[in-house]
N, C-alpha and C positions, 0 to 999 in steps of 0.2 A: 414437555421441550421440544419436541417431535417439532413441535408447530411452531412451539418460539424458531427452531433453525431456520428454517423455511423461508420467515416470516423477516429472521434479521439479512438472510444472503439473499436475499431476492433482490435485495435495493441493488447492491453492489455488482451484483453480474448486468443488471441489467445496464451500472455509468461505468465497466469498464471500457477501456480502450481496447480496441486490437489485440490478439497474444498473437505471435507469431509464435512458427510450427515449434520452430529448434525451443525453444521454451515450451510449448507442452507439451513434447515427447520429450523433454529432462527432467520432468516428472515422475516418470517408469524406471528413472536408477533409481526411482524413494523404494527399496525392496518392499516394504508395508504397503504403500501403493501400487507395484506396481504386482502382487501376494496379492491385493484383495482388489485388481483389477481381474486376476485371471479367476479367482472367483466366480464373479459378474460373468463372466466368457463363459465356464462351464454350464453353469448353473440355465443359462438361456438356448445357447448349442439345446440342450438336454430338452426347453425350451421347444424347441423349434422345431427340433425333430418328428414332434408328435403334432405341434401346433401344426404345424406345413398340410400333415396331410392326413390330418383329422377326418374328415366327409369319410376319402378311402378307409381308410381304419374304420372308423362308426359302420359303414353300410356291410365293410365285412366280418365286424364282431355281431354285427346283428342286424343280417342283411333281411327283416321283416318289418324296422321301423322305420324304411329308405323313406317312407312316405311321411314323418315325422320326423328328417335330417332335419328341417328348420325351426321347431320347436326346441331339439336338441341346444343345437348350436345359443340358440339365442340364452337354454339357460347355463354354457359355461361363458358368456360371455357377464351377464348376470355374475356368475362367479367371481372375474378378473376387475370388478367394480369392486367386492365387494375387498375381496383380499386387499387392492392400492387402499380403503378405506382401515382398515384392519390392521395392515403395516403398520401404520404412527397411531394407531392406537395402544395395540403392545409394543413397540418403542418407549412407548412412555409410561405402559406396566409393567410392563418385565422386562424391561433395560434393550439397545439395539444388536448385543450381538449375543441375547438369548434367541430374541428373534427372530434373527437369521440365522441358528443352529433350529430354532425348532421348522422353518418354512423349511427347510430344506431336510431337515429328517422328512417331516410329512406328504413331498415331495417324492423322497422314493418310495415310503410304505405306500401311497395313497396306487402309485406305479403299480407298486407289486404286486399286490389286491385287488388291481384293477386287473392284470393278468391272470389273476389266479380266479378271478371271480366272473373273465371273459365272456361264460356261457351264460350269465346273468344281465339281462335288461337292466334293471332299477339298479344291480350292485355298478355296475360300466360308466354308467351316468355319474350316481353317488360319486365313484370313487375318482374321476374322470374332476368334476366339477369339487371337489377338497383336492386336486392335483393343481385344477387350474385359481382359486382362491390362494393354496399356499405360493408356486410361482411370482404371484402379483403382491403375495404379504411382500416375501422381499427386496424386490424393486424401488417402494421406496425406502424399505429399511437401511435399504445398499446408501440409498443418494446419502442419507445423514451420516452409517456409517465413514463413509468419504471425505464427508464436511468436517469432519470431525478431527478426521486424519493431519487435514491439510486446509484447517478454515479463514488459514491466510488467503488460500487462491481459490475460495470454493468454484468459482463458477469454472476451472481451468477442468480440476478433479472431474466435476460433475462431467465434463463435455469429454471429457477422456472414457468414463461411465458410458456414456449414449454409444461411444464409438465401440466400445467393448461389448455393447448388446446390437449393435447391427452387426457386428464382424459374429458374430454368436446364433445369432437368424439364420445369415449366413450361410457357416461350419455346417450349420444340425440340417438347413434345409439340405445341403449335399452328400451330409451323413446318412440322413433319413434317406434317401436317391437311391444308396448304395447296396440300402438296407435290403432294403423293396425289391433291388432289382438283383441279388444275392443270394436273399434269404425269404421273407416272408412279412408284408408290413404286423402279420401280429405280433412282429419278431419288436418292432420300436416302444413300447410302453420302456423293456427291458433295457435296451442303447441307453433311452432316458435316465432310466435312471443309476447305471453306473458313471453314465455324462454329473451327475447331480451327486453321489458318490465321491465321483472323484472330483467335484466343489469342495465339498466338505472341509477332504482329506487336504482342501490344501486353505479352508477355511482356520481349521486348529495349525496348520502350520504358520499362519502368518501370527494368530494367539502365540504362538510358543516361543517366535522371533522379540515380537511387542516384551509379556513379560521377560524374555532374555534384557532384551537391551532394560528394562527399568530397574532388575539387579544389576547388571551390569552398571549403573550410576546412582549406588544408591550408595 
């Protein structure tokens, strides 16, 4: 199903004329789309809080591994590629909504466990890689989710989603910088986990609104 959706909507995206900004922003007035984009924002705030400062964070957590930092970062990069492929697979197997919630749950859990076992080098790398996979499982799955919410305007909602990803990156980098300056770089996984929990809470709100709408139409 996921692969089919991508194949179905790519031609439409490529062939569409330029859409005025006012038309794009008008989709933010639709509650389910706006809430779903809020989920995207907070997930990628959480990602950016850690990812922006990943090198100094790893150096602080495991200073004896500083000479192998490039290998560790490569491993995490492989995790992001695995997550991108896993998102489509899981969306087909267990459904889009379940995949999104599983992704956010794994992100939060991996971050908490990473902090709990930060003194253990192998555990730190494993939990960070699991987190990376979970984040990038979320990415393509959220695209599929938005296409289903607005199939008649897939290119617009996907463009908005990309914008909210970038906003999340920027906000996360700023929040992470403030946290490091005010507290400790070791605290950024907790901030990231809180952001993901907020995203999951917003997703629950979106789901409940959708069910309420269906009941009201019944």
